Z-matrix of the N, CA and C atoms (Angstrom, degrees):
N
C 1 1.445
C 2 1.524 1 110.66
N 3 1.354 2 116.51 1 -45.43
C 4 1.468 3 119.80 2 178.79
C 5 1.528 4 111.77 3 -61.12
N 6 1.313 5 115.63 4 -38.37
C 7 1.459 6 121.73 5 -178.92
C 8 1.559 7 108.84 6 -62.66
N 9 1.300 8 116.10 7 -45.88
C 10 1.445 9 120.19 8 -176.75
C 11 1.541 10 109.06 9 -64.10
N 12 1.315 11 117.03 10 -44.81
C 13 1.493 12 121.77 11 178.27
C 14 1.522 13 109.50 12 -62.51
N 15 1.304 14 119.29 13 -38.00
C 16 1.459 15 123.73 14 178.79
C 17 1.538 16 109.60 15 -63.86
N 18 1.307 17 115.71 16 -46.88
C 19 1.472 18 120.29 17 178.34
C 20 1.502 19 111.88 18 -62.13
N 21 1.340 20 115.54 19 -44.46
C 22 1.483 21 119.85 20 178.64
C 23 1.517 22 110.36 21 -64.12
N 24 1.310 23 119.86 22 -35.85
C 25 1.462 24 122.23 23 177.56
C 26 1.530 25 111.89 24 -65.74
N 27 1.325 26 113.33 25 -42.88
C 28 1.506 27 117.38 26 178.87
C 29 1.496 28 110.60 27 -65.24
N 30 1.338 29 117.84 28 -42.31
C 31 1.467 30 121.88 29 177.86
C 32 1.544 31 111.12 30 -63.20
N 33 1.304 32 116.13 31 -39.39
C 34 1.459 33 119.64 32 177.58
C 35 1.499 34 112.89 33 -64.26
N 36 1.324 35 116.75 34 -42.29
C 37 1.471 36 120.82 35 177.16
C 38 1.533 37 109.50 36 -65.30
N 39 1.311 38 117.66 37 -42.87
C 40 1.485 39 119.96 38 -179.26
C 41 1.509 40 110.62 39 -62.92
N 42 1.318 41 118.28 40 -46.32
C 43 1.464 42 120.01 41 179.47
C 44 1.497 43 112.40 42 -66.26
N 45 1.332 44 115.93 43 -39.70
C 46 1.458 45 121.35 44 176.32
C 47 1.526 46 112.12 45 -58.40
N 48 1.325 47 116.50 46 -44.89
C 49 1.460 48 121.96 47 179.73
C 50 1.554 49 108.84 48 -65.08
N 51 1.303 50 116.06 49 -42.96
C 52 1.465 51 119.70 50 -179.70
C 53 1.562 52 111.79 51 -59.81
N 54 1.317 53 114.11 52 -48.46
C 55 1.477 54 118.32 53 -179.38
C 56 1.544 55 112.93 54 -68.19
N 57 1.313 56 114.87 55 -32.74
C 58 1.462 57 119.49 56 177.04
C 59 1.547 58 109.94 57 -64.02
N 60 1.311 59 115.37 58 -49.24
C 61 1.486 60 119.87 59 -179.73
C 62 1.524 61 109.55 60 -65.35
N 63 1.301 62 119.24 61 -43.16
C 64 1.431 63 123.66 62 -179.70
C 65 1.525 64 112.45 63 -59.50
N 66 1.284 65 117.22 64 -42.05
C 67 1.495 66 121.47 65 177.84
C 68 1.521 67 111.85 66 -77.21
N 69 1.300 68 117.05 67 -31.39
C 70 1.500 69 120.37 68 -171.33
C 71 1.510 70 111.99 69 -77.31
N 72 1.313 71 118.96 70 -39.73
C 73 1.452 72 121.39 71 -171.77
C 74 1.546 73 109.94 72 -107.11
N 75 1.341 74 114.57 73 149.46
C 76 1.474 75 120.18 74 -176.91
C 77 1.530 76 110.45 75 -67.58
N 78 1.291 77 111.81 76 146.97
C 79 1.437 78 119.70 77 178.12
C 80 1.538 79 110.44 78 -79.11
N 81 1.258 80 119.18 79 154.94
C 82 1.480 81 123.25 80 -177.95
C 83 1.494 82 110.04 81 -58.76
N 84 1.369 83 118.20 82 -43.47
C 85 1.467 84 120.34 83 -179.42
C 86 1.544 85 111.81 84 -61.03
N 87 1.304 86 115.29 85 -40.62
C 88 1.460 87 119.01 86 179.39
C 89 1.510 88 112.89 87 -63.36
N 90 1.328 89 114.59 88 -41.72
C 91 1.471 90 120.49 89 178.87
C 92 1.535 91 110.46 90 -64.42
N 93 1.313 92 117.02 91 -39.44
C 94 1.463 93 120.04 92 -179.01
C 95 1.552 94 110.88 93 -67.35
N 96 1.380 95 114.43 94 -37.44
C 97 1.449 96 118.00 95 178.83
C 98 1.537 97 110.60 96 -65.79
N 99 1.331 98 115.75 97 -42.51
C 100 1.495 99 119.82 98 179.18
C 101 1.514 100 109.44 99 -65.07
N 102 1.309 101 116.55 100 -42.24
C 103 1.480 102 119.87 101 179.64
C 104 1.525 103 111.14 102 -62.34
N 105 1.312 104 117.58 103 -40.86
C 106 1.455 105 122.77 104 179.15
C 107 1.582 106 109.38 105 -64.66
N 108 1.294 107 117.31 106 -44.09
C 109 1.474 108 121.78 107 179.79
C 110 1.515 109 108.95 108 -64.27
N 111 1.320 110 117.76 109 -39.35
C 112 1.472 111 119.65 110 -179.39
C 113 1.543 112 110.35 111 -68.82
N 114 1.349 113 116.85 112 -43.19
C 115 1.474 114 118.66 113 175.93
C 116 1.517 115 111.61 114 -59.63
N 117 1.321 116 116.99 115 -40.87
C 118 1.470 117 121.67 116 178.90
C 119 1.518 118 110.69 117 -60.35
N 120 1.377 119 114.32 118 -45.50
C 121 1.481 120 118.88 119 -179.86
C 122 1.520 121 112.91 120 -65.07
N 123 1.330 122 117.06 121 -39.83
C 124 1.477 123 120.27 122 -179.05
C 125 1.537 124 109.75 123 -65.14
N 126 1.343 125 115.78 124 -47.24
C 127 1.445 126 118.93 125 -179.40
C 128 1.502 127 112.29 126 -65.14
N 129 1.340 128 115.19 127 -37.77
C 130 1.484 129 119.31 128 177.86
C 131 1.526 130 110.17 129 -63.77
N 132 1.320 131 119.24 130 -41.86
C 133 1.450 132 122.37 131 177.96
C 134 1.531 133 110.71 132 -64.57
N 135 1.350 134 117.18 133 -39.01
C 136 1.461 135 119.89 134 178.25
C 137 1.554 136 110.74 135 -63.21
N 138 1.302 137 115.26 136 -40.57
C 139 1.456 138 118.85 137 -179.65
C 140 1.572 139 108.48 138 -65.53
N 141 1.282 140 116.79 139 -42.46
C 142 1.458 141 120.33 140 178.85
C 143 1.556 142 110.48 141 -60.91
N 144 1.331 143 116.45 142 -42.74
C 145 1.468 144 119.75 143 179.44
C 146 1.536 145 111.47 144 -62.02
N 147 1.380 146 114.78 145 -45.71
C 148 1.464 147 119.70 146 -179.37
C 149 1.542 148 109.73 147 -61.58
N 150 1.327 149 114.88 148 -41.62
C 151 1.463 150 118.68 149 179.25
C 152 1.502 151 113.77 150 -64.88
N 153 1.330 152 116.98 151 -41.03
C 154 1.441 153 121.62 152 179.24
C 155 1.558 154 110.84 153 -65.68
N 156 1.307 155 115.75 154 -40.13
C 157 1.459 156 120.72 155 177.46
C 158 1.524 157 110.94 156 -63.79
N 159 1.319 158 115.98 157 -45.11
C 160 1.475 159 120.29 158 178.74
C 161 1.536 160 111.12 159 -62.04
N 162 1.329 161 116.05 160 -40.31
C 163 1.449 162 120.59 161 178.80
C 164 1.511 163 110.71 162 -65.09
N 165 1.292 164 117.54 163 -39.01
C 166 1.468 165 121.87 164 176.52
C 167 1.534 166 111.06 165 -62.67
N 168 1.301 167 117.19 166 -42.78
C 169 1.457 168 120.83 167 177.88
C 170 1.518 169 110.59 168 -64.03
N 171 1.344 170 115.08 169 -44.53
C 172 1.486 171 118.19 170 179.17
C 173 1.540 172 112.86 171 -60.85
N 174 1.345 173 114.68 172 -37.47
C 175 1.472 174 117.61 173 -177.94
C 176 1.534 175 111.26 174 -73.11
N 177 1.320 176 117.90 175 -28.77
C 178 1.455 177 121.06 176 177.67
C 179 1.510 178 112.72 177 -80.00
N 180 1.293 179 116.41 178 -30.37
C 181 1.459 180 122.86 179 -179.61
C 182 1.497 181 109.08 180 -127.62
N 183 1.315 182 119.24 181 81.51
C 184 1.483 183 121.67 182 -177.55
C 185 1.588 184 109.13 183 -64.72
N 186 1.314 185 117.52 184 -34.90
C 187 1.446 186 119.04 185 178.11
C 188 1.536 187 107.88 186 -97.08
N 189 1.334 188 114.72 187 111.72
C 190 1.466 189 119.46 188 -175.25
C 191 1.537 190 111.66 189 -68.97
N 192 1.327 191 118.08 190 -19.17
C 193 1.421 192 118.67 191 179.40
C 194 1.517 193 113.31 192 -73.03
N 195 1.343 194 116.96 193 -24.93
C 196 1.462 195 122.15 194 178.10
C 197 1.520 196 112.10 195 -88.74
N 198 1.273 197 118.97 196 0.81
C 199 1.447 198 123.03 197 -177.32
C 200 1.534 199 109.41 198 -69.59
N 201 1.356 200 118.80 199 138.26
C 202 1.455 201 119.92 200 173.75
C 203 1.534 202 109.23 201 -63.51
N 204 1.341 203 114.05 202 156.17
C 205 1.468 204 118.27 203 -176.96
C 206 1.567 205 113.49 204 -61.79
N 207 1.333 206 116.30 205 -37.53
C 208 1.462 207 118.20 206 179.40
C 209 1.499 208 110.17 207 -64.00
N 210 1.318 209 117.27 208 -38.53
C 211 1.499 210 121.96 209 -179.78
C 212 1.510 211 109.15 210 -68.63
N 213 1.346 212 117.73 211 -40.66
C 214 1.477 213 120.39 212 177.61
C 215 1.488 214 109.55 213 -61.83
N 216 1.320 215 119.30 214 -42.32
C 217 1.438 216 122.29 215 -178.60
C 218 1.559 217 108.95 216 -63.92
N 219 1.295 218 117.24 217 -44.10
C 220 1.446 219 119.96 218 -179.98
C 221 1.534 220 109.72 219 -64.71
N 222 1.274 221 117.99 220 -42.36
C 223 1.457 222 123.51 221 -179.48
C 224 1.522 223 110.31 222 -61.20
N 225 1.342 224 116.20 223 -45.33
C 226 1.467 225 119.36 224 177.33
C 227 1.518 226 111.70 225 -65.69
N 228 1.316 227 116.39 226 -41.51
C 229 1.480 228 120.87 227 177.48
C 230 1.541 229 110.04 228 -59.40
N 231 1.307 230 117.19 229 -44.28
C 232 1.443 231 120.99 230 178.59
C 233 1.508 232 112.12 231 -60.07
N 234 1.309 233 116.81 232 -42.38
C 235 1.477 234 121.04 233 179.66
C 236 1.533 235 110.41 234 -63.95
N 237 1.352 236 116.62 235 -43.47
C 238 1.453 237 119.93 236 179.87
C 239 1.524 238 112.40 237 -65.17
N 240 1.335 239 114.08 238 -44.33
C 241 1.484 240 117.63 239 179.16
C 242 1.514 241 110.72 240 -63.85
N 243 1.303 242 118.78 241 -39.81
C 244 1.461 243 122.78 242 179.09
C 245 1.536 244 109.62 243 -60.91
N 246 1.328 245 117.37 244 -43.32
C 247 1.476 246 119.80 245 178.62
C 248 1.516 247 111.11 246 -62.30
N 249 1.340 248 117.07 247 -44.22
C 250 1.449 249 119.60 248 178.19
C 251 1.512 250 112.39 249 -62.60
N 252 1.325 251 117.03 250 -40.26
C 253 1.452 252 119.31 251 179.11
C 254 1.524 253 111.21 252 -68.35
N 255 1.314 254 117.88 253 -34.26
C 256 1.489 255 120.89 254 177.86
C 257 1.539 256 109.05 255 -66.72
N 258 1.336 257 118.87 256 -36.32
C 259 1.467 258 121.58 257 176.93
C 260 1.519 259 108.87 258 -65.40
N 261 1.357 260 117.05 259 -43.32
C 262 1.485 261 118.40 260 177.70
C 263 1.510 262 111.74 261 -60.86
N 264 1.325 263 114.17 262 -39.78
C 265 1.491 264 119.20 263 179.77
C 266 1.506 265 111.21 264 -63.37
N 267 1.334 266 116.94 265 -41.81
C 268 1.470 267 121.84 266 177.95
C 269 1.534 268 109.36 267 -61.16
N 270 1.366 269 116.00 268 -43.07
C 271 1.438 270 119.44 269 -178.65
C 272 1.535 271 110.74 270 -63.65
N 273 1.340 272 117.60 271 -36.95
C 274 1.445 273 120.65 272 176.10
C 275 1.514 274 113.09 273 -66.70
N 276 1.308 275 116.18 274 -37.21
C 277 1.457 276 121.05 275 178.67
C 278 1.542 277 111.92 276 -65.79
N 279 1.300 278 117.01 277 -29.67
C 280 1.467 279 120.27 278 179.48
C 281 1.528 280 112.95 279 -75.18
N 282 1.305 281 115.67 280 -20.25
C 283 1.498 282 118.23 281 -177.31
C 284 1.516 283 111.21 282 -72.84
């Protein structure tokens, strides 16, 4: 009788510990969803920043032919980076 009670007590502690840990810590799926949402937000913010910077450059230099070379290079770099970020964003949306 004592042996059976001992085994039941051990099983109770084991199941209790399992359910405590299972409820206490995040599941892998939840962490992946949060990570994906965070990546999406970061890339989205980067795209917005690149777009705002390009808009600022356009407003300061309406005629792109009169733009200094360094500004042209930055403007072109911003457009390329924005396209790359948009592709990354599309890839995240497909997941």
